[in-house]
C-alpha positions in Angstrom: -18.7 -33.3 -21.8 -15.9 -31.8 -19.8 -13.7 -28.8 -20.6 -10.0 -29.2 -19.9 -8.8 -26.9 -17.0 -6.6 -24.8 -19.2 -9.3 -23.9 -21.8 -12.3 -21.6 -21.5 -15.6 -22.8 -22.9 -16.4 -21.8 -26.5 -19.1 -19.1 -27.0 -21.6 -21.7 -28.1 -20.9 -23.7 -24.9 -21.4 -20.6 -22.8 -24.7 -19.9 -24.4 -25.8 -23.5 -23.9 -24.9 -23.3 -20.2 -26.8 -20.0 -19.9 -29.9 -21.5 -21.6 -29.9 -24.5 -19.4 -29.5 -22.4 -16.3 -32.5 -20.2 -17.4 -34.6 -23.3 -18.1 -33.8 -24.6 -14.6 -34.8 -21.3 -13.0 -38.0 -21.3 -15.0 -38.9 -24.8 -14.1 -38.2 -24.1 -10.4 -40.4 -21.1 -10.4 -43.2 -23.0 -12.2 -43.1 -25.9 -9.7 -43.1 -23.5 -6.8 -46.1 -21.7 -8.1 -47.9 -24.9 -8.7 -47.2 -26.2 -5.2 -48.4 -22.9 -3.6 -51.6 -22.8 -5.5 -52.4 -26.5 -5.0 -51.6 -26.1 -1.3 -54.0 -23.1 -1.1 -56.8 -25.1 -2.8 -56.3 -28.1 -0.6 -56.1 -26.2 2.7 -59.1 -24.0 1.6 -61.2 -27.1 0.8 -60.3 -28.6 4.2 -61.2 -25.4 6.0 -64.5 -25.1 4.1 -65.4 -28.7 4.9 -64.4 -28.2 8.6 -66.4 -25.0 9.0 -69.2 -25.7 6.5 -68.5 -22.5 4.6 -68.0 -23.8 1.0 -66.2 -21.9 -1.1 -65.3 -19.0 1.2 -61.9 -20.2 2.5 -60.9 -21.8 -0.8 -61.4 -18.5 -2.7 -59.7 -16.4 0.0 -56.6 -18.7 0.1 -56.4 -19.0 -3.7 -56.5 -15.2 -4.2 -54.0 -14.8 -1.3 -51.7 -17.3 -2.9 -51.3 -15.2 -6.1 -49.3 -12.3 -4.6 -47.3 -14.7 -2.5 -46.5 -16.8 -5.6 -45.4 -13.6 -7.5 -43.3 -12.4 -4.6 -41.5 -15.7 -4.3 -41.0 -15.9 -8.0 -39.4 -12.4 -8.0 -37.1 -13.4 -5.1 -36.0 -16.7 -6.8 -35.3 -15.0 -10.2 -33.4 -12.2 -8.6 -31.2 -14.6 -6.6 -30.6 -16.7 -9.7 -29.6 -13.7 -11.8 -27.4 -12.4 -9.0 -25.6 -15.8 -8.9 -25.2 -15.8 -12.7 -23.7 -12.3 -12.7 -21.4 -13.1 -9.9 -20.1 -16.3 -11.6 -19.8 -14.5 -15.0 -17.8 -11.6 -13.5 -15.6 -13.6 -11.1 -12.1 -13.8 -12.4 -10.9 -17.4 -12.6 -7.5 -18.1 -11.1 -5.5 -21.2 -12.2 -6.5 -23.0 -9.0 -10.3 -22.5 -9.6 -10.6 -23.3 -13.3 -10.9 -27.0 -12.8 -13.2 -26.9 -9.8 -16.9 -27.7 -9.8 -19.2 -24.9 -8.8 -21.2 -27.2 -6.6 -18.1 -28.3 -4.7 -17.5 -25.0 -3.0 
């Protein structure tokens, strides 16, 4: 579904684009959190098996992954919101209206 270069998207189309963008950000944050926690568990289990200290390293790494995951989540969401604000506030010239955002 493509919008001709000389027309702006309808309000419903803008809301749909915003919703899809927010869903993409949420899924990215969720996947990143899952990867960090699974990584912490696997590395912790490996260290516990190596040093025969079950569950010490696993618990330390899982609890340490929580603030790391929250900090990365905050950074990703702020960056996405900043990009959305920049794109929403940027005036479109005639030469930019038909271009794809990913092509820049």
